[in-house]
C-alpha positions in Angstrom: -5.5 -3.9 23.1 -2.6 -6.4 23.6 -2.6 -10.1 23.0 -1.3 -12.6 25.6 2.1 -12.7 23.9 2.5 -8.9 24.4 2.1 -7.9 20.8 -0.7 -5.6 19.6 -4.0 -7.3 18.9 -5.2 -7.2 15.4 -8.9 -7.1 14.6 -10.3 -8.8 11.5 -9.6 -6.8 8.3 -12.4 -5.3 6.2 -10.6 -6.0 2.9 -9.0 -9.1 1.5 -5.2 -9.1 1.2 -3.7 -6.8 -1.4 -4.1 -3.2 -2.6 -7.7 -2.1 -3.3 -8.0 1.1 -5.3 -10.9 3.2 -3.9 -12.5 6.6 -3.9 -13.2 8.4 -0.6 -16.9 7.6 -0.9 -16.1 3.9 -1.1 -13.9 4.1 2.0 -16.7 5.8 3.8 -19.1 3.0 2.7 -16.6 0.4 4.0 -15.2 2.0 7.1 -17.8 4.4 8.5 -21.4 3.6 7.4 -21.6 0.0 8.7 -20.4 1.1 12.2 -23.6 2.8 13.3 -22.6 2.7 17.0 -19.2 4.3 16.5 -18.8 7.9 17.5 -15.1 7.9 16.5 -15.2 6.6 12.9 -17.1 9.6 11.3 -14.6 12.0 12.9 -11.6 10.0 11.7 -13.1 9.9 8.2 -13.5 13.6 8.2 -9.9 14.0 9.2 -8.9 11.6 6.4 -10.9 13.7 3.9 -9.1 16.9 5.1 -5.8 15.1 4.6 -6.7 14.0 1.1 -8.1 17.3 0.1 -5.0 19.2 1.3 -2.8 16.9 -0.8 -5.1 17.3 -3.8 -5.2 21.1 -3.4 -1.4 21.2 -3.2 -1.3 19.2 -6.5 1.0 16.5 -5.1 0.8 13.5 -7.4 0.9 10.4 -5.2 -0.8 7.3 -3.9 -2.3 7.5 -0.4 -2.4 4.1 1.4 -5.0 3.7 4.2 -4.3 1.0 6.7 -4.5 0.2 10.4 -7.4 -0.5 12.7 -9.6 1.9 10.7 -9.7 -0.8 8.0 -10.7 -3.5 10.5 -13.9 -4.4 12.4 -12.7 -2.5 15.5 -15.6 -0.3 16.4 -13.6 2.7 17.7 -10.1 2.9 16.2 -7.8 5.5 17.8 -6.6 6.9 14.4 -6.2 6.4 10.7 -2.8 5.1 9.5 -1.8 6.6 6.2 1.2 6.4 3.9 1.8 8.9 1.1 3.9 7.4 -1.7 5.6 9.6 -4.3 7.6 8.7 -7.4 11.1 10.2 -7.4 10.3 12.8 -10.1 7.5 14.1 -8.0 9.5 14.3 -4.8 12.4 16.0 -6.5 10.2 18.7 -8.1 8.1 19.7 -5.0 7.8 23.5 -4.5 8.3 25.1 -1.1 4.6 24.8 -0.1 4.5 21.2 -1.1 7.7 20.4 0.8 6.3 22.1 3.9 3.3 19.8 3.8 5.5 16.7 3.3 7.7 17.8 6.2 4.6 18.3 8.5 3.4 14.9 7.6 6.7 13.3 8.4 7.1 15.3 11.6 3.6 14.0 12.7 2.2 17.5 13.1 0.0 17.6 10.1 -3.5 16.4 11.1 -4.3 15.0 14.6 -5.5 11.4 14.5 -4.1 10.8 11.0 -0.9 8.9 11.7 0.9 9.5 8.4 4.2 9.5 6.8 5.5 10.2 3.3 7.9 8.1 1.3 9.6 8.3 -2.1 9.6 5.0 -4.0 13.0 4.9 -5.6 13.4 2.2 -8.2 16.2 -0.4 -8.1 19.3 1.2 -9.6 18.4 4.7 -8.4 21.2 6.3 -6.3 18.8 6.7 -3.4 17.3 3.2 -3.5 17.5 1.8 0.1 20.5 3.8 1.1 20.6 2.2 4.5 20.6 -1.4 3.2 17.9 -3.9 2.4 15.3 -2.9 5.0 11.7 -2.8 4.1 10.1 0.6 3.6 7.3 1.5 6.1 4.8 1.3 3.3 5.9 -2.2 2.4 5.0 -3.3 5.9 1.4 -2.2 5.3 -0.9 -5.1 4.7 0.6 -7.4 7.3 -0.8 -7.8 10.7 1.4 -7.1 13.7 2.7 -10.7 14.2 3.2 -11.1 10.4 1.0 -14.3 10.4 -1.6 -13.1 7.9 -2.1 -10.4 5.3 -4.6 -7.6 5.3 -6.0 -5.4 2.6 -5.0 -1.8 2.0 -7.2 0.9 0.6 -5.4 3.1 -2.0 -6.4 6.5 -3.1 -4.8 8.0 -6.3 -4.1 11.7 -6.3 -3.3 13.2 -9.7 -3.9 10.1 -11.6 -6.7 8.8 -13.9 -8.8 5.8 -12.8 -6.5 3.5 -14.8 -3.4 4.7 -13.0 -2.0 7.1 -15.5 -0.4 10.0 -13.9 -1.7 13.4 -15.0 1.3 15.5 -16.0 1.5 19.2 -16.4 
């Protein structure tokens, strides 16, 4: 849906601005169960679960940000927007199978209806920090509506971390 100005219409968000750490069951409670008339949301949630389970099974330590119209009051969103964020030490130590998954995500051929990308969060001072200048990362644009007028909430799933955010190391 487009607004009168030609930009994409944003539905009201389901979460207050900021990052909200959740488990999959909490995302289902928020994004699927209240929408009894939606035929799309249960299928999108199942695809999101497949995405998350694949990342867990591959033992890729990361945060998975869930965003887009799936986290709004839109009854039938077309997809689920997802960002997979890795720390540099994780990205630099991926094995061939893990790299294949990350490549499939970034080539947009991973799971249909899960519009995803993977990024490495390089800290300031790292040789790869913002190589192309001062542009914002795609993941940093999550949480803003299309016109940039107001902020939205993002659901965050931790993979390979404890509930208090401590990464599980091997």
